[in-house]
mmCIF file of the N, C-alpha and C atoms, coordinates in Angstrom:
data_MODEL
# 
_entry.id   MODEL 
# 
loop_
_atom_site.group_PDB 
_atom_site.id 
_atom_site.type_symbol 
_atom_site.label_atom_id 
_atom_site.label_alt_id 
_atom_site.label_comp_id 
_atom_site.label_asym_id 
_atom_site.label_entity_id 
_atom_site.label_seq_id 
_atom_site.pdbx_PDB_ins_code 
_atom_site.Cartn_x 
_atom_site.Cartn_y 
_atom_site.Cartn_z 
_atom_site.occupancy 
_atom_site.B_iso_or_equiv 
_atom_site.pdbx_formal_charge 
_atom_site.auth_seq_id 
_atom_site.auth_comp_id 
_atom_site.auth_asym_id 
_atom_site.auth_atom_id 
_atom_site.pdbx_PDB_model_num 
ATOM 1   N N  . MET A 1 1  ? 0.843  -1.184 0.000  1.00 0.00 ? 1  MET A N  1 
ATOM 2   C CA . MET A 1 1  ? 0.000  0.000  0.000  1.00 0.00 ? 1  MET A CA 1 
ATOM 3   C C  . MET A 1 1  ? 0.884  1.243  0.000  1.00 0.00 ? 1  MET A C  1 
ATOM 4   N N  . LYS A 1 2  ? 0.641  2.117  -0.929 1.00 0.00 ? 2  LYS A N  1 
ATOM 5   C CA . LYS A 1 2  ? 1.408  3.344  -1.058 1.00 0.00 ? 2  LYS A CA 1 
ATOM 6   C C  . LYS A 1 2  ? 0.765  4.435  -0.193 1.00 0.00 ? 2  LYS A C  1 
ATOM 7   N N  . VAL A 1 3  ? 1.585  5.130  0.585  1.00 0.00 ? 3  VAL A N  1 
ATOM 8   C CA . VAL A 1 3  ? 1.100  6.212  1.432  1.00 0.00 ? 3  VAL A CA 1 
ATOM 9   C C  . VAL A 1 3  ? 1.719  7.508  0.944  1.00 0.00 ? 3  VAL A C  1 
ATOM 10  N N  . VAL A 1 4  ? 0.884  8.501  0.691  1.00 0.00 ? 4  VAL A N  1 
ATOM 11  C CA . VAL A 1 4  ? 1.357  9.807  0.246  1.00 0.00 ? 4  VAL A CA 1 
ATOM 12  C C  . VAL A 1 4  ? 1.218  10.782 1.406  1.00 0.00 ? 4  VAL A C  1 
ATOM 13  N N  . VAL A 1 5  ? 2.312  11.442 1.724  1.00 0.00 ? 5  VAL A N  1 
ATOM 14  C CA . VAL A 1 5  ? 2.302  12.452 2.786  1.00 0.00 ? 5  VAL A CA 1 
ATOM 15  C C  . VAL A 1 5  ? 2.293  13.822 2.105  1.00 0.00 ? 5  VAL A C  1 
ATOM 16  N N  . THR A 1 6  ? 1.211  14.554 2.295  1.00 0.00 ? 6  THR A N  1 
ATOM 17  C CA . THR A 1 6  ? 1.079  15.864 1.664  1.00 0.00 ? 6  THR A CA 1 
ATOM 18  C C  . THR A 1 6  ? 1.593  16.969 2.582  1.00 0.00 ? 6  THR A C  1 
ATOM 19  N N  . LYS A 1 7  ? 1.861  18.103 1.999  1.00 0.00 ? 7  LYS A N  1 
ATOM 20  C CA . LYS A 1 7  ? 2.269  19.278 2.769  1.00 0.00 ? 7  LYS A CA 1 
ATOM 21  C C  . LYS A 1 7  ? 1.189  19.635 3.785  1.00 0.00 ? 7  LYS A C  1 
ATOM 22  N N  . GLU A 1 8  ? -0.067 19.532 3.382  1.00 0.00 ? 8  GLU A N  1 
ATOM 23  C CA . GLU A 1 8  ? -1.186 19.840 4.273  1.00 0.00 ? 8  GLU A CA 1 
ATOM 24  C C  . GLU A 1 8  ? -1.208 18.914 5.489  1.00 0.00 ? 8  GLU A C  1 
ATOM 25  N N  . LYS A 1 9  ? -0.916 17.627 5.281  1.00 0.00 ? 9  LYS A N  1 
ATOM 26  C CA . LYS A 1 9  ? -0.894 16.665 6.391  1.00 0.00 ? 9  LYS A CA 1 
ATOM 27  C C  . LYS A 1 9  ? 0.244  16.990 7.356  1.00 0.00 ? 9  LYS A C  1 
ATOM 28  N N  . VAL A 1 10 ? 1.387  17.401 6.839  1.00 0.00 ? 10 VAL A N  1 
ATOM 29  C CA . VAL A 1 10 ? 2.520  17.778 7.685  1.00 0.00 ? 10 VAL A CA 1 
ATOM 30  C C  . VAL A 1 10 ? 2.156  18.997 8.524  1.00 0.00 ? 10 VAL A C  1 
ATOM 31  N N  . VAL A 1 11 ? 1.566  20.005 7.905  1.00 0.00 ? 11 VAL A N  1 
ATOM 32  C CA . VAL A 1 11 ? 1.171  21.221 8.618  1.00 0.00 ? 11 VAL A CA 1 
ATOM 33  C C  . VAL A 1 11 ? 0.114  20.904 9.670  1.00 0.00 ? 11 VAL A C  1 
ATOM 34  N N  . GLN A 1 12 ? -0.875 20.091 9.323  1.00 0.00 ? 12 GLN A N  1 
ATOM 35  C CA . GLN A 1 12 ? -1.923 19.727 10.275 1.00 0.00 ? 12 GLN A CA 1 
ATOM 36  C C  . GLN A 1 12 ? -1.369 18.922 11.451 1.00 0.00 ? 12 GLN A C  1 
ATOM 37  N N  . THR A 1 13 ? -0.340 18.144 11.197 1.00 0.00 ? 13 THR A N  1 
ATOM 38  C CA . THR A 1 13 ? 0.287  17.384 12.273 1.00 0.00 ? 13 THR A CA 1 
ATOM 39  C C  . THR A 1 13 ? 0.948  18.315 13.278 1.00 0.00 ? 13 THR A C  1 
ATOM 40  N N  . ILE A 1 14 ? 1.532  19.398 12.813 1.00 0.00 ? 14 ILE A N  1 
ATOM 41  C CA . ILE A 1 14 ? 2.137  20.373 13.723 1.00 0.00 ? 14 ILE A CA 1 
ATOM 42  C C  . ILE A 1 14 ? 1.058  21.177 14.446 1.00 0.00 ? 14 ILE A C  1 
ATOM 43  N N  . ILE A 1 15 ? 0.010  21.567 13.732 1.00 0.00 ? 15 ILE A N  1 
ATOM 44  C CA . ILE A 1 15 ? -1.064 22.374 14.320 1.00 0.00 ? 15 ILE A CA 1 
ATOM 45  C C  . ILE A 1 15 ? -1.900 21.568 15.313 1.00 0.00 ? 15 ILE A C  1 
ATOM 46  N N  . ASN A 1 16 ? -2.227 20.343 14.958 1.00 0.00 ? 16 ASN A N  1 
ATOM 47  C CA . ASN A 1 16 ? -3.120 19.523 15.783 1.00 0.00 ? 16 ASN A CA 1 
ATOM 48  C C  . ASN A 1 16 ? -2.556 18.103 15.945 1.00 0.00 ? 16 ASN A C  1 
ATOM 49  N N  . PRO A 1 17 ? -1.448 17.951 16.672 1.00 0.00 ? 17 PRO A N  1 
ATOM 50  C CA . PRO A 1 17 ? -0.831 16.638 16.808 1.00 0.00 ? 17 PRO A CA 1 
ATOM 51  C C  . PRO A 1 17 ? -1.570 15.747 17.797 1.00 0.00 ? 17 PRO A C  1 
ATOM 52  N N  . GLU A 1 18 ? -1.434 14.447 17.633 1.00 0.00 ? 18 GLU A N  1 
ATOM 53  C CA . GLU A 1 18 ? -1.934 13.501 18.630 1.00 0.00 ? 18 GLU A CA 1 
ATOM 54  C C  . GLU A 1 18 ? -0.973 13.449 19.807 1.00 0.00 ? 18 GLU A C  1 
ATOM 55  N N  . LYS A 1 19 ? 0.302  13.705 19.528 1.00 0.00 ? 19 LYS A N  1 
ATOM 56  C CA . LYS A 1 19 ? 1.335  13.662 20.564 1.00 0.00 ? 19 LYS A CA 1 
ATOM 57  C C  . LYS A 1 19 ? 2.515  14.521 20.119 1.00 0.00 ? 19 LYS A C  1 
ATOM 58  N N  . VAL A 1 20 ? 3.133  15.213 21.063 1.00 0.00 ? 20 VAL A N  1 
ATOM 59  C CA . VAL A 1 20 ? 4.375  15.946 20.803 1.00 0.00 ? 20 VAL A CA 1 
ATOM 60  C C  . VAL A 1 20 ? 5.394  15.474 21.824 1.00 0.00 ? 20 VAL A C  1 
ATOM 61  N N  . SER A 1 21 ? 6.569  15.115 21.346 1.00 0.00 ? 21 SER A N  1 
ATOM 62  C CA . SER A 1 21 ? 7.635  14.702 22.244 1.00 0.00 ? 21 SER A CA 1 
ATOM 63  C C  . SER A 1 21 ? 8.887  15.522 21.965 1.00 0.00 ? 21 SER A C  1 
ATOM 64  N N  . LYS A 1 22 ? 9.817  15.469 22.894 1.00 0.00 ? 22 LYS A N  1 
ATOM 65  C CA . LYS A 1 22 ? 11.065 16.215 22.751 1.00 0.00 ? 22 LYS A CA 1 
ATOM 66  C C  . LYS A 1 22 ? 12.027 15.439 21.880 1.00 0.00 ? 22 LYS A C  1 
ATOM 67  N N  . GLY A 1 23 ? 12.696 16.164 20.994 1.00 0.00 ? 23 GLY A N  1 
ATOM 68  C CA . GLY A 1 23 ? 13.719 15.563 20.151 1.00 0.00 ? 23 GLY A CA 1 
ATOM 69  C C  . GLY A 1 23 ? 15.089 16.101 20.537 1.00 0.00 ? 23 GLY A C  1 
ATOM 70  N N  . HIS A 1 24 ? 16.081 15.790 19.758 1.00 0.00 ? 24 HIS A N  1 
ATOM 71  C CA . HIS A 1 24 ? 17.437 16.274 19.991 1.00 0.00 ? 24 HIS A CA 1 
ATOM 72  C C  . HIS A 1 24 ? 17.551 17.764 19.673 1.00 0.00 ? 24 HIS A C  1 
ATOM 73  N N  . TYR A 1 25 ? 18.494 18.429 20.323 1.00 0.00 ? 25 TYR A N  1 
ATOM 74  C CA . TYR A 1 25 ? 18.821 19.828 20.056 1.00 0.00 ? 25 TYR A CA 1 
ATOM 75  C C  . TYR A 1 25 ? 17.642 20.780 20.280 1.00 0.00 ? 25 TYR A C  1 
ATOM 76  N N  . GLY A 1 26 ? 16.746 20.426 21.191 1.00 0.00 ? 26 GLY A N  1 
ATOM 77  C CA . GLY A 1 26 ? 15.601 21.275 21.486 1.00 0.00 ? 26 GLY A CA 1 
ATOM 78  C C  . GLY A 1 26 ? 14.477 21.195 20.468 1.00 0.00 ? 26 GLY A C  1 
ATOM 79  N N  . ARG A 1 27 ? 14.589 20.290 19.547 1.00 0.00 ? 27 ARG A N  1 
ATOM 80  C CA . ARG A 1 27 ? 13.544 20.123 18.535 1.00 0.00 ? 27 ARG A CA 1 
ATOM 81  C C  . ARG A 1 27 ? 12.349 19.393 19.123 1.00 0.00 ? 27 ARG A C  1 
ATOM 82  N N  . LYS A 1 28 ? 11.231 19.476 18.425 1.00 0.00 ? 28 LYS A N  1 
ATOM 83  C CA . LYS A 1 28 ? 10.014 18.779 18.827 1.00 0.00 ? 28 LYS A CA 1 
ATOM 84  C C  . LYS A 1 28 ? 9.631  17.793 17.732 1.00 0.00 ? 28 LYS A C  1 
ATOM 85  N N  . ILE A 1 29 ? 8.925  16.728 18.146 1.00 0.00 ? 29 ILE A N  1 
ATOM 86  C CA . ILE A 1 29 ? 8.448  15.724 17.193 1.00 0.00 ? 29 ILE A CA 1 
ATOM 87  C C  . ILE A 1 29 ? 6.941  15.592 17.378 1.00 0.00 ? 29 ILE A C  1 
ATOM 88  N N  . ALA A 1 30 ? 6.199  16.002 16.372 1.00 0.00 ? 30 ALA A N  1 
ATOM 89  C CA . ALA A 1 30 ? 4.746  15.895 16.389 1.00 0.00 ? 30 ALA A CA 1 
ATOM 90  C C  . ALA A 1 30 ? 4.350  14.612 15.668 1.00 0.00 ? 30 ALA A C  1 
ATOM 91  N N  . GLN A 1 31 ? 3.318  13.938 16.185 1.00 0.00 ? 31 GLN A N  1 
ATOM 92  C CA . GLN A 1 31 ? 2.857  12.686 15.595 1.00 0.00 ? 31 GLN A CA 1 
ATOM 93  C C  . GLN A 1 31 ? 1.367  12.739 15.318 1.00 0.00 ? 31 GLN A C  1 
ATOM 94  N N  . SER A 1 32 ? 0.965  12.077 14.230 1.00 0.00 ? 32 SER A N  1 
ATOM 95  C CA . SER A 1 32 ? -0.452 11.899 13.919 1.00 0.00 ? 32 SER A CA 1 
ATOM 96  C C  . SER A 1 32 ? -0.621 10.620 13.107 1.00 0.00 ? 32 SER A C  1 
ATOM 97  N N  . SER A 1 33 ? -1.832 10.131 13.030 1.00 0.00 ? 33 SER A N  1 
ATOM 98  C CA . SER A 1 33 ? -2.119 8.881  12.326 1.00 0.00 ? 33 SER A CA 1 
ATOM 99  C C  . SER A 1 33 ? -2.075 9.070  10.820 1.00 0.00 ? 33 SER A C  1 
ATOM 100 N N  . LEU A 1 34 ? -1.546 8.054  10.151 1.00 0.00 ? 34 LEU A N  1 
ATOM 101 C CA . LEU A 1 34 ? -1.595 7.990  8.689  1.00 0.00 ? 34 LEU A CA 1 
ATOM 102 C C  . LEU A 1 34 ? -2.523 6.857  8.258  1.00 0.00 ? 34 LEU A C  1 
ATOM 103 N N  . THR A 1 35 ? -2.246 5.665  8.768  1.00 0.00 ? 35 THR A N  1 
ATOM 104 C CA . THR A 1 35 ? -3.063 4.485  8.488  1.00 0.00 ? 35 THR A CA 1 
ATOM 105 C C  . THR A 1 35 ? -3.200 3.714  9.796  1.00 0.00 ? 35 THR A C  1 
ATOM 106 N N  . GLU A 1 36 ? -3.802 2.542  9.703  1.00 0.00 ? 36 GLU A N  1 
ATOM 107 C CA . GLU A 1 36 ? -3.944 1.700  10.888 1.00 0.00 ? 36 GLU A CA 1 
ATOM 108 C C  . GLU A 1 36 ? -2.579 1.299  11.457 1.00 0.00 ? 36 GLU A C  1 
ATOM 109 N N  . ASN A 1 37 ? -1.593 1.150  10.579 1.00 0.00 ? 37 ASN A N  1 
ATOM 110 C CA . ASN A 1 37 ? -0.275 0.680  11.007 1.00 0.00 ? 37 ASN A CA 1 
ATOM 111 C C  . ASN A 1 37 ? 0.823  1.738  10.972 1.00 0.00 ? 37 ASN A C  1 
ATOM 112 N N  . LEU A 1 38 ? 0.529  2.915  10.434 1.00 0.00 ? 38 LEU A N  1 
ATOM 113 C CA . LEU A 1 38 ? 1.558  3.947  10.284 1.00 0.00 ? 38 LEU A CA 1 
ATOM 114 C C  . LEU A 1 38 ? 1.152  5.260  10.944 1.00 0.00 ? 38 LEU A C  1 
ATOM 115 N N  . ILE A 1 39 ? 2.168  5.957  11.453 1.00 0.00 ? 39 ILE A N  1 
ATOM 116 C CA . ILE A 1 39 ? 1.972  7.315  11.947 1.00 0.00 ? 39 ILE A CA 1 
ATOM 117 C C  . ILE A 1 39 ? 2.909  8.239  11.180 1.00 0.00 ? 39 ILE A C  1 
ATOM 118 N N  . LEU A 1 40 ? 2.579  9.506  11.166 1.00 0.00 ? 40 LEU A N  1 
ATOM 119 C CA . LEU A 1 40 ? 3.446  10.512 10.579 1.00 0.00 ? 40 LEU A CA 1 
ATOM 120 C C  . LEU A 1 40 ? 4.194  11.186 11.705 1.00 0.00 ? 40 LEU A C  1 
ATOM 121 N N  . ARG A 1 41 ? 5.507  11.288 11.589 1.00 0.00 ? 41 ARG A N  1 
ATOM 122 C CA . ARG A 1 41 ? 6.337  11.982 12.576 1.00 0.00 ? 41 ARG A CA 1 
ATOM 123 C C  . ARG A 1 41 ? 6.967  13.181 11.887 1.00 0.00 ? 41 ARG A C  1 
ATOM 124 N N  . VAL A 1 42 ? 6.793  14.354 12.487 1.00 0.00 ? 42 VAL A N  1 
ATOM 125 C CA . VAL A 1 42 ? 7.316  15.601 11.928 1.00 0.00 ? 42 VAL A CA 1 
ATOM 126 C C  . VAL A 1 42 ? 8.265  16.214 12.953 1.00 0.00 ? 42 VAL A C  1 
ATOM 127 N N  . VAL A 1 43 ? 9.520  16.341 12.566 1.00 0.00 ? 43 VAL A N  1 
ATOM 128 C CA . VAL A 1 43 ? 10.529 16.948 13.424 1.00 0.00 ? 43 VAL A CA 1 
ATOM 129 C C  . VAL A 1 43 ? 10.632 18.417 13.031 1.00 0.00 ? 43 VAL A C  1 
ATOM 130 N N  . TYR A 1 44 ? 10.518 19.303 14.044 1.00 0.00 ? 44 TYR A N  1 
ATOM 131 C CA . TYR A 1 44 ? 10.544 20.737 13.744 1.00 0.00 ? 44 TYR A CA 1 
ATOM 132 C C  . TYR A 1 44 ? 11.159 21.531 14.886 1.00 0.00 ? 44 TYR A C  1 
ATOM 133 N N  . GLU A 1 45 ? 11.512 22.781 14.577 1.00 0.00 ? 45 GLU A N  1 
ATOM 134 C CA . GLU A 1 45 ? 12.046 23.720 15.558 1.00 0.00 ? 45 GLU A CA 1 
ATOM 135 C C  . GLU A 1 45 ? 11.149 24.939 15.602 1.00 0.00 ? 45 GLU A C  1 
ATOM 136 N N  . GLU A 1 46 ? 10.997 25.505 16.793 1.00 0.00 ? 46 GLU A N  1 
ATOM 137 C CA . GLU A 1 46 ? 10.290 26.776 16.957 1.00 0.00 ? 46 GLU A CA 1 
ATOM 138 C C  . GLU A 1 46 ? 11.309 27.809 17.417 1.00 0.00 ? 46 GLU A C  1 
ATOM 139 N N  . MET A 1 47 ? 11.401 28.911 16.670 1.00 0.00 ? 47 MET A N  1 
ATOM 140 C CA . MET A 1 47 ? 12.346 29.950 17.020 1.00 0.00 ? 47 MET A CA 1 
ATOM 141 C C  . MET A 1 47 ? 11.819 31.303 16.541 1.00 0.00 ? 47 MET A C  1 
ATOM 142 N N  . ASN A 1 48 ? 11.750 32.256 17.444 1.00 0.00 ? 48 ASN A N  1 
ATOM 143 C CA . ASN A 1 48 ? 11.285 33.602 17.101 1.00 0.00 ? 48 ASN A CA 1 
ATOM 144 C C  . ASN A 1 48 ? 9.927  33.578 16.402 1.00 0.00 ? 48 ASN A C  1 
ATOM 145 N N  . ASP A 1 49 ? 8.978  32.845 16.963 1.00 0.00 ? 49 ASP A N  1 
ATOM 146 C CA . ASP A 1 49 ? 7.625  32.729 16.416 1.00 0.00 ? 49 ASP A CA 1 
ATOM 147 C C  . ASP A 1 49 ? 7.581  32.144 15.008 1.00 0.00 ? 49 ASP A C  1 
ATOM 148 N N  . LYS A 1 50 ? 8.627  31.418 14.618 1.00 0.00 ? 50 LYS A N  1 
ATOM 149 C CA . LYS A 1 50 ? 8.647  30.742 13.327 1.00 0.00 ? 50 LYS A CA 1 
ATOM 150 C C  . LYS A 1 50 ? 8.866  29.260 13.558 1.00 0.00 ? 50 LYS A C  1 
ATOM 151 N N  . ILE A 1 51 ? 8.264  28.453 12.695 1.00 0.00 ? 51 ILE A N  1 
ATOM 152 C CA . ILE A 1 51 ? 8.438  27.002 12.754 1.00 0.00 ? 51 ILE A CA 1 
ATOM 153 C C  . ILE A 1 51 ? 9.227  26.576 11.524 1.00 0.00 ? 51 ILE A C  1 
ATOM 154 N N  . THR A 1 52 ? 10.287 25.813 11.772 1.00 0.00 ? 52 THR A N  1 
ATOM 155 C CA . THR A 1 52 ? 11.096 25.258 10.691 1.00 0.00 ? 52 THR A CA 1 
ATOM 156 C C  . THR A 1 52 ? 10.966 23.746 10.739 1.00 0.00 ? 52 THR A C  1 
ATOM 157 N N  . ILE A 1 53 ? 10.466 23.169 9.649  1.00 0.00 ? 53 ILE A N  1 
ATOM 158 C CA . ILE A 1 53 ? 10.326 21.724 9.571  1.00 0.00 ? 53 ILE A CA 1 
ATOM 159 C C  . ILE A 1 53 ? 11.673 21.141 9.159  1.00 0.00 ? 53 ILE A C  1 
ATOM 160 N N  . ILE A 1 54 ? 12.164 20.217 9.961  1.00 0.00 ? 54 ILE A N  1 
ATOM 161 C CA . ILE A 1 54 ? 13.439 19.571 9.682  1.00 0.00 ? 54 ILE A CA 1 
ATOM 162 C C  . ILE A 1 54 ? 13.233 18.368 8.767  1.00 0.00 ? 54 ILE A C  1 
ATOM 163 N N  . THR A 1 55 ? 12.283 17.520 9.137  1.00 0.00 ? 55 THR A N  1 
ATOM 164 C CA . THR A 1 55 ? 11.959 16.355 8.318  1.00 0.00 ? 55 THR A CA 1 
ATOM 165 C C  . THR A 1 55 ? 10.588 15.814 8.715  1.00 0.00 ? 55 THR A C  1 
ATOM 166 N N  . ALA A 1 56 ? 10.012 15.040 7.834  1.00 0.00 ? 56 ALA A N  1 
ATOM 167 C CA . ALA A 1 56 ? 8.748  14.350 8.103  1.00 0.00 ? 56 ALA A CA 1 
ATOM 168 C C  . ALA A 1 56 ? 8.865  12.958 7.501  1.00 0.00 ? 56 ALA A C  1 
ATOM 169 N N  . TYR A 1 57 ? 8.399  11.964 8.266  1.00 0.00 ? 57 TYR A N  1 
ATOM 170 C CA . TYR A 1 57 ? 8.524  10.596 7.780  1.00 0.00 ? 57 TYR A CA 1 
ATOM 171 C C  . TYR A 1 57 ? 7.451  9.702  8.396  1.00 0.00 ? 57 TYR A C  1 
ATOM 172 N N  . PRO A 1 58 ? 7.041  8.664  7.655  1.00 0.00 ? 58 PRO A N  1 
ATOM 173 C CA . PRO A 1 58 ? 6.106  7.702  8.234  1.00 0.00 ? 58 PRO A CA 1 
ATOM 174 C C  . PRO A 1 58 ? 6.877  6.733  9.127  1.00 0.00 ? 58 PRO A C  1 
ATOM 175 N N  . GLY A 1 59 ? 6.261  6.349  10.223 1.00 0.00 ? 59 GLY A N  1 
ATOM 176 C CA . GLY A 1 59 ? 6.855  5.374  11.137 1.00 0.00 ? 59 GLY A CA 1 
ATOM 177 C C  . GLY A 1 59 ? 5.850  4.303  11.474 1.00 0.00 ? 59 GLY A C  1 
ATOM 178 N N  . GLU A 1 60 ? 6.349  3.141  11.811 1.00 0.00 ? 60 GLU A N  1 
ATOM 179 C CA . GLU A 1 60 ? 5.454  2.055  12.200 1.00 0.00 ? 60 GLU A CA 1 
ATOM 180 C C  . GLU A 1 60 ? 4.845  2.354  13.566 1.00 0.00 ? 60 GLU A C  1 
ATOM 181 N N  . ARG A 1 61 ? 3.531  2.289  13.626 1.00 0.00 ? 61 ARG A N  1 
ATOM 182 C CA . ARG A 1 61 ? 2.807  2.597  14.859 1.00 0.00 ? 61 ARG A CA 1 
ATOM 183 C C  . ARG A 1 61 ? 3.325  1.762  16.029 1.00 0.00 ? 61 ARG A C  1 
ATOM 184 N N  . ARG A 1 62 ? 3.593  0.476  15.815 1.00 0.00 ? 62 ARG A N  1 
ATOM 185 C CA . ARG A 1 62 ? 4.028  -0.398 16.903 1.00 0.00 ? 62 ARG A CA 1 
ATOM 186 C C  . ARG A 1 62 ? 5.357  0.059  17.509 1.00 0.00 ? 62 ARG A C  1 
ATOM 187 N N  . ARG A 1 63 ? 6.179  0.703  16.722 1.00 0.00 ? 63 ARG A N  1 
ATOM 188 C CA . ARG A 1 63 ? 7.452  1.184  17.229 1.00 0.00 ? 63 ARG A CA 1 
ATOM 189 C C  . ARG A 1 63 ? 7.289  2.372  18.180 1.00 0.00 ? 63 ARG A C  1 
ATOM 190 N N  . TYR A 1 64 ? 6.263  3.177  17.929 1.00 0.00 ? 64 TYR A N  1 
ATOM 191 C CA . TYR A 1 64 ? 6.072  4.398  18.688 1.00 0.00 ? 64 TYR A CA 1 
ATOM 192 C C  . TYR A 1 64 ? 4.792  4.386  19.524 1.00 0.00 ? 64 TYR A C  1 
ATOM 193 N N  . GLU A 1 65 ? 4.078  3.255  19.588 1.00 0.00 ? 65 GLU A N  1 
ATOM 194 C CA . GLU A 1 65 ? 2.760  3.250  20.220 1.00 0.00 ? 65 GLU A CA 1 
ATOM 195 C C  . GLU A 1 65 ? 2.787  3.672  21.668 1.00 0.00 ? 65 GLU A C  1 
ATOM 196 N N  . ASP A 1 66 ? 3.866  3.482  22.383 1.00 0.00 ? 66 ASP A N  1 
ATOM 197 C CA . ASP A 1 66 ? 3.917  3.970  23.757 1.00 0.00 ? 66 ASP A CA 1 
ATOM 198 C C  . ASP A 1 66 ? 4.075  5.485  23.791 1.00 0.00 ? 66 ASP A C  1 
ATOM 199 N N  . ASN A 1 67 ? 4.370  6.102  22.642 1.00 0.00 ? 67 ASN A N  1 
ATOM 200 C CA . ASN A 1 67 ? 4.520  7.554  22.540 1.00 0.00 ? 67 ASN A CA 1 
ATOM 201 C C  . ASN A 1 67 ? 3.266  8.242  22.021 1.00 0.00 ? 67 ASN A C  1 
ATOM 202 N N  . ILE A 1 68 ? 2.223  7.472  21.721 1.00 0.00 ? 68 ILE A N  1 
ATOM 203 C CA . ILE A 1 68 ? 0.988  8.080  21.193 1.00 0.00 ? 68 ILE A CA 1 
ATOM 204 C C  . ILE A 1 68 ? -0.049 8.106  22.276 1.00 0.00 ? 68 ILE A C  1 
# 
């Protein structure tokens, strides 16, 4: 099954995440559902009222389920 991650989904994950956790270097990781087995993880920085997206990637839900 092919999963397409759109810019809108990345933005919505930051605006309305299911979970936000701390990442390295003061970054944040926002998570939201993609499919039954996948979540979207978006790594970003907040600085001076601006958000910079570092990366976004699908992850297996079972790997991160204790974080959701």
